[in-house]
SELUMFI-605522 format. One record per residue: residue in three letters; x, y, z of N, C-alpha, C in turn. Coordinates in steps of 0.05 Angstrom, whole numbers, plus 32768, in hexadecimal, padded with zeros to 4 digits. Layout:
BEGIN
ALAXYZXYZXYZ
...
This chain:
BEGIN
MET7DA17B877DE67D9E7BA17DF27DB67BB27DEC
VAL7DB17BCB7DE57DC77BDD7DDF7DCF7BEC7DF8
THR7DE97BEF7DFC7DF37BFD7E147DFF7C187E0A
TYR7DF77C2E7E177E017C487E0F7E127C547E26
LEU7E267C637E1E7E357C737E327E247C8B7E37
ILE7E227C937E507E117CA97E587E1F7CC47E55
LEU7E127CD67E487E1D7CF17E447E1F7CFF7E5F
LYS7E367D0A7E657E3B7D167E7E7E307D337E7F
LYS7E2A7D3C7E977E1E7D567E9B7E2E7D6D7E8E
GLN7E487D6C7E917E5A7D817E857E567D827E67
GLN7E547D6B7E5A7E517D6A7E3D7E367D747E35
ALA7E217D6B7E437E067D737E3C7E037D917E40
GLU7E0E7D9C7E557E0C7DB97E5A7E1A7DC97E44
ALA7E317DC07E3B7E3F7DCE7E257E2D7DCE7E0C
ILE7E1F7DB97E067E0D7DB87DEF7DF67DCA7DF3
CYS7DE97DC87E0A7DD17DD87E107DD77DF67E0F
LYS7DEE7DFE7E197DF67E1A7E197E037E237DFF
ASN7E057E117DEC7E117E167DD27E2E7E207DD5
ASP7E3C7E137DE87E587E1A7DEC7E697E077DDB
ARG7E6B7E107DC27E797DFF7DAE7E967DFA7DB6
GLN7EA37E0E7DC07EBF7E0B7DC87EC27DF57DDD
ALA7EB17DF67DF27EB37DE27E077EAC7DC67DFD
PHE7E977DC47DED7E8F7DAA7DE37EA47D9F7DD1
MET7EAE7DAF7DBE7EC27DA57DAB7EDC7D9D7DBA
SER7EE37DAC7DCF7EFA7DA47DDF7EF67D897DEC
LEU7EDF7D857DF77ED87D6B7E037ED87D557DEE
ALA7ECD7D5A7DD67ECC7D467DC17EE87D407DB6
ASN7EF97D547DB57F157D4F7DAC7F247D3E7DC0
GLU7F1E7D417DDA7F2B7D317DEE7F217D147DED
ASN7F077D117DE67EFB7CF67DE77EE47CF57DD3
GLU7EE97CEA7DBB7ED57CE97DA67EBD7CD77DAD
GLU7EC07CC77DC17EA97CB67DCA7E927CC77DD4
ILE7E977CE07DDB7E827CF27DE37E6C7CF47DCE
LEU7E737CF37DB57E607CF57DA07E4C7CDE7D9F
GLN7E547CC87DAA7E437CB07DAB7E337CAE7DC4
GLN7E387CBE7DD87E2B7CBC7DF27E0E7CC67DF0
ARG7DFE7CBD7E037DE17CC27E047DD97CCE7E1F
THR7DC27CDC7E1F7DB67CE47E387DA97CCC7E45
ALA7DA77CCC7E5F7D9E7CB47E6E7D837CAA7E67
ASN7D6F7CBB7E667D537CB27E627D4A7CB17E45
THR7D517CC57E367D477CC87E1B7D5A7CBD7E05
PHE7D727CB77E0D7D877CAE7DFB7D8D7CC27DE5
HIS7D8A7CDB7DEB7D927CF07DD77DB07CF07DD5
THR7DB97CF37DBC7DD67CF77DB77DDC7D157DB9
PRO7DF67D1C7DB97DFC7D397DB87DEF7D467DA0
LEU7DED7D387D897DE17D447D727DC37D487D76
HIS7DB57D367D847D997D3B7D8B7D967D547D9B
LEU7DA77D587DAF7DA57D707DC07DAB7D897DB0
ALA7DC17D897DA17DC77DA17D917DB17DA87D7D
SER7DA57D937D717D8F7D977D5F7D767DA27D6D
ARG7D717D977D847D5A7DA07D947D5B7DBD7D9A
PHE7D737DC77DA17D767DE37DA97D7C7DF57D91
GLY7D7E7DEA7D797D837DFA7D617D9F7E067D5F
HIS7DB27DF87D6B7DCE7E027D6A7DDB7DF87D50
ILE7DD67E077D3B7DDD7DFE7D207DFB7DFA7D1D
GLU7E0C7E0C7D277E287E087D247E337DF07D34
LEU7E277DEB7D4B7E2F7DD37D5A7E257DBA7D4C
VAL7E0D7DBB7D417E037DA47D317E177D9E7D1A
THR7E1F7DB37D0C7E327DB07CF67E4C7DA37D00
ASP7E567DAD7D177E707DA27D227E6D7D857D28
ILE7E577D7D7D357E537D617D3C7E517D4F7D24
ILE7E427D587D107E3F7D497CF77E5A7D457CE9
LYS7E6A7D5A7CE97E857D587CDC7E967D437CEA
LEU7E947D427D057EA47D2F7D147E997D127D12
CYS7E7F7D107D107E727CF67D107E597CF67CFF
PRO7E5C7CF47CE57E447CF67CD37E2F7CE17CD8
ASP7E367CCA7CE37E227CB57CE87E0E7CBD7CFD
MET7E147CD17D0D7E027CD97D227DE77CE47D17
VAL7DE67CEC7CFE7DCC7CF57CF47DB77CDF7CF4
ALA7DBF7CC67CF47DAC7CB07CF37DA87CA47D0F
ALA7DB57CAF7D237DB17CA47D3F7D957CA97D49
ASP7D8A7C957D567D6F7C997D617D6F7C997D7F
ASN7D5B7CA67D8A7D587CA87DA77D457C937DB1
SER7D3B7C967DCA7D2A7C817DD57D0F7C807DC7
LYS7D077C957DB87CEE7C957DA87CF37C8E7D8B
LEU7D0C7C857D857D157C7F7D6A7D147C977D57
GLU7D1A7CAF7D637D1B7CC87D547D387CD07D4F
THR7D3D7CDA7D377D587CE37D307D5B7D007D3A
PRO7D737D0B7D387D777D277D3F7D667D3A7D2D
LEU7D617D327D147D507D427D037D347D447D0E
HIS7D2A7D2D7D177D0F7D2D7D247D0F7D417D3B
GLU7D247D3F7D4B7D257D517D637D257D6E7D5B
ALA7D347D757D477D347D917D3D7D187D997D33
CYS7D0B7D887D247CF17D8E7D1A7CDC7D917D30
HIS7CDD7D807D447CCB7D827D5B7CCD7D9E7D68
GLN7CE57DA97D687CE97DC27D767CE77DDA7D63
GLY7CE17DD57D497CDE7DEA7D367CF87DF67D2C
ASN7D0D7DE77D2F7D287DF17D267D2D7DE87D0A
VAL7D1F7DF57CF77D207DED7CDB7D3B7DF27CCE
LYS7D4B7E047CD97D657E0A7CCD7D797DF37CD2
VAL7D737DE37CE67D847DCC7CEC7D817DB87CD6
């Protein structure tokens, strides 16, 4: 069984609001944030940024942690799947 660190509310809100400065500040303080997941769906920060179409934040996250593009959620979907489901083709 895989154990994930749970993404905190402050971090998830920064992603959802596309607050790049706040998220990057949090990531610079603790790079483990990039590996954290939401509680129920196991979305990574990259899944969330992709879902909301936050292209610059997606780019920032990939630069910091390129392996996140292959991370899967509870449905075994990658961040690219999440972007496509939401019609965010630019991601």
